[in-house]
N, C-alpha and C positions, 0 to 999 in steps of 0.2 A: 237244275241239278236232279241227277238221278237219284232215285232210294238207295242204288249201289254207292253211289259217290257221296252220298249225305252219310252212308253208315261208315264209310274209310276215313271223313275228315271227322266224325265223331269220335271213331278209334284212334285215330292222331292225336286228338284235343286227349283224351284221356291220357294215353300216353305220353305227352308233352308235360301235360299240366299235373298228372296225379302222380307221379312217379314218388317224390317226396313226402307225398300227403298218406301214403300207405302205410307208415312205417309209425304214424300217431294215431293219438286217440283222439276221440270229437273235443274233450276239455282242450287238449292241447292244439288242435286245429283253431276252435274258437279263440283261445288265446293269440295264438299268431294271425289270425285276419283281422283279429280287433288292434292289434299293432299298426295298423296300417294306417288308421286315421284320430283325429282328437276325439278322448274317451266322450264325449257330450256327442259324437256321431257314433261311434263305433258300439256305444252300448245298448244301444234302442236297435240297430240295425240287424236286418236277415243275415245270417252265415250261411254260406254254401262253400259244401266241399267242390273241387273239379267239376265231378261228373254232376253238380247241380243237387245235390241233396241236400237238402236243407236239415241243417245240424241246430239252428235256432232261428225261430220265426221271432223277426221284429214288427218295429211300428213306426217308424221315421222313415220309410221309403229308401232308405239305403241297404245295399248288399255289398257285403264285404267275402272278401277269399282268402286264405291262409295262402302262402306262396308255394310254388313248385319249380320243375328244374325248368319252367321256361320262363316265368315271370313272379314277380315277388310279390309280396301281400299288399292288398288292393281293395278298396273303399269305394264304391262307384253308385251314383245318382244312376236312374234308370236310362238316360240317353246313354251312357258309356257302355252299361252290358249291352243294347242295342248295335252301339258302334262295333263292341268284340265279336257280337255276333255273325255281322255283315262283313267285318276284316276275316274270319274263319273262312267263311263262307264265297269270298273274294265276289261281294257285292258290293254295289254302290249305295250309299246312304245320305240322305239330305240330314243335315244335324238341324234340329227343329228348336231347340234353345240351349241357352249359354248351360253348360254342366261341368261339375268338377268330379274328378278322380283322386281320392289320396292314397298316395304311396310313401307314408312317411318312415315305413321302413328298410325303404331302399329296395334292391333289387334280390337280395337275399343270395340263394346258388345259381340264381339264373345267369346265364352267361352274357346279357344284355342284349341289344337292336341297333339294327342300322338307321340310321337319322333319317336317312332319304328314301328308303324303300322297305315297307313294310313287309318284303317276302323274302327277303335277303337274309341269308343264312351264314353270311361272312361280311367283313368290309368289305368295301368296293373300293376306298379312298381313305387318305390319311383322316382323320377326326371324325369318322363316318359312324364307327361302333362304339356305342355309348351304354355304360352302367353306371348309373345314377344312385347316388346315396336318395336320403328322403329326397321325395319333390310330390309336388302336386300336378296334374294334368287339366286343362283347362278346353273346354270344346266351343265353340262360338258359332251362332246360326249364319253368319255371313263370313266367308271366305275374305273377303275386304279386308276386315278387321285385323287379316293375319300381315298387311300387306305393310313394309316397314320394320316388320320385327326381324331380328337375326333368324339364321337358321345354324347357327354355329353351336354346337354344344358346349364348346368351353365355354359361351356364357351365360349368366345365371336367368336369364330367360331367353329361351328361344323356341321357335316353329321346328316340330318335328313331321317328318312324312309330308312335309311343303308340297301342294300340286296333285294330291291325292284326296280322293275322299274323305280319308282316315286324321286329316290334317290335325292338330291340334298343339296349344302354347303349352311349354312343359317350364316348370318355374321349381328351382333349386332350393330346399330348406335347410338350414342349418341343422346338426346334428341337435337333437333334444338332450342329450346327456352331457 
């Protein structure tokens, strides 16, 4: 990827991910980011804004992000941040280990995503476009572990983006309230 293309990707990410954050102060951004995971994880996680600015340094290896116009608040183990970078750069990734991302606050203001195409901007067929409530996402190092799992987002557990390097398991969580 050329430097010009990399800058264009970075600018698009800032526009897509940062819009909602511009109106919030750091304390509000931290509080929203913490809403993505159980307190036992989020209270000691590093909190970053969409532009990568560290709002609070953590100690447990997790990184949490506030929601944006493109995605809801999330807390990630490092493998997830690597996957999201590869996804934004449209590069393949080898999943090295089992990894979890929490999105217990759901998608927020984000419009949702295609269940089948990580780059789709609108639904391609019925039941393809998903906007989940609280959920967690699981990466597995061996894609064979995804075999036999549903790809239907109406199910409580299903595979998103199957057949792509970014395939992962979605697990719906009942609302905490």
